[in-house]
N, C-alpha and C positions, 0 to 999 in steps of 0.2 A: 611215795610222793604225795604231798598234799597240793592238789591243783587248785589254784585260786582263779586264774584266768589263762589266756593263751600265752602271756608273757611271764607270769609269776608261778613258779613251782617251788615249794619248800620241801627239802629232804626231811624224811621222818627221823633221820639220825640227829638233826639239829634240835628236835623236840625231846624234852625229858618229862617223864610222867612220874608222879608220886601218888600214893594212895593212902588216904587217911579215913578215919571213921566219920561218917556223915553226922551232922547235928540234927536235932529235932526229934519228933516222935517217930516211932518205927518198931517198937517192941524189942524183943531180945536180939533180933538180927542186927539192929543198929549198933549194939554194944559189942558185937563179935567180929563183924566183917568190915574190911576197909574198902568201901565202895566209892567214896568221893574221889574224883580224879582231879589232880592239880597239874596243870601243864606249865612248864617253864621253857621259854625260848629266848635266847640272847639276840635281841634286836640289833644291838650295836655291832656284833660280830658277823651277822649273817651276810651272805653274798647273794641271797635269793631275791632281795628287793633292790629296785633302782633307787638312787639317792633321793629323788623327789618323793617317792612313795614312803620311803623310810622316814623322811622328815615329817610328812603329814601324819604317819602312824604314831610317831613319838609325840607330836603336838596334840593329837586327839586323845591319846591314852597314856599320857605322862604319869598319871597317878597310879597306874597299874605296873609301871616299870620301876624296879628297885635300883639301888645305887650301883649294882653290878651290871646293869643294862638288860636284865631279864624281864620279859613280859610274863606276868603271872596271871593265869586264868584258872578257874575251877568250875566243876559241875557236880552237883549232887542231886539232880532231878530224879534220877532213876535208882532202883535198888540193885542194879547190876553194873559191875565195873566196865564191861565192854560198851554198854549204852552210854555211860558217862564219858568214856574216852571219845566215842563218836560225837557226843554233844559238845565237848570242849574243843575238839578239833574243828567242828563246824563253826563255833563261836570265833575261833582264830581266823578261819577262812573268810568269814563275813567281815571281820574287822579289817583284814588286809585288803579285801576287795573294795571296801568303802574308802580306804586310804589311797587306793590305786587310782580312783577317779579324781582327776584334776578339777578344782573348782572353776566355774566359768568366770571369766573376767567381766567386771561390770563396765558397761558402756555408759559414760557420763551423758546425761540428757539435759536439755534445757526445758524450763517450764513453758507451756504454750501461752499464747496471748490470752486465750479465754481463761485459763487458770489464774493468770496474773490479775485480770480484771475482776474475777470472782473474789479473789483474796482481798483486793483493795476495796471492793464494794462492801464486803463483810466488815472490814476494818472501819469504814466510814459509818456503817450502821451501828456498830458497837460503840463507837465514839459518840455518836449522836444520842444513843440510849443513855450513856453515862452522863452526858452533859445535862440531859433532861432530869436527872435524878437530883440535881442541885437545888438550891433554894429557889422558891418561886417568888419572883419580883412582881409585885402588883403596882397599880397606879397610886395607891395610898401610902407607899413607903416613903 
């Protein structure tokens, strides 16, 4: 079980892992050993997530979800498969934990009397400054 919080637990049977060769520098080892871990988890079919959490997870990470509804994550930070598996499952846990937190509702507020006055004073000042930039009219015109 992947424990996200006290309400959300994801069965490890739902997670599929694939292993491929890591990219980048690494010498001979990188050309022979499949250490990069790719995790696939079908978000649309899972029963581990409440509906609101599932909706937020899809909204936040839509680009990582393919047309089959699978969330795809990968890790190649380490040279060992086991550490990459742990890293990618931690990434998944963090993503689901973030989606599980409901955003706070915004309380609409009204501007204070002081802020209204400051705004109007600034507007008057700017207006006066711009008026003074015009042509200078003298007595000999």
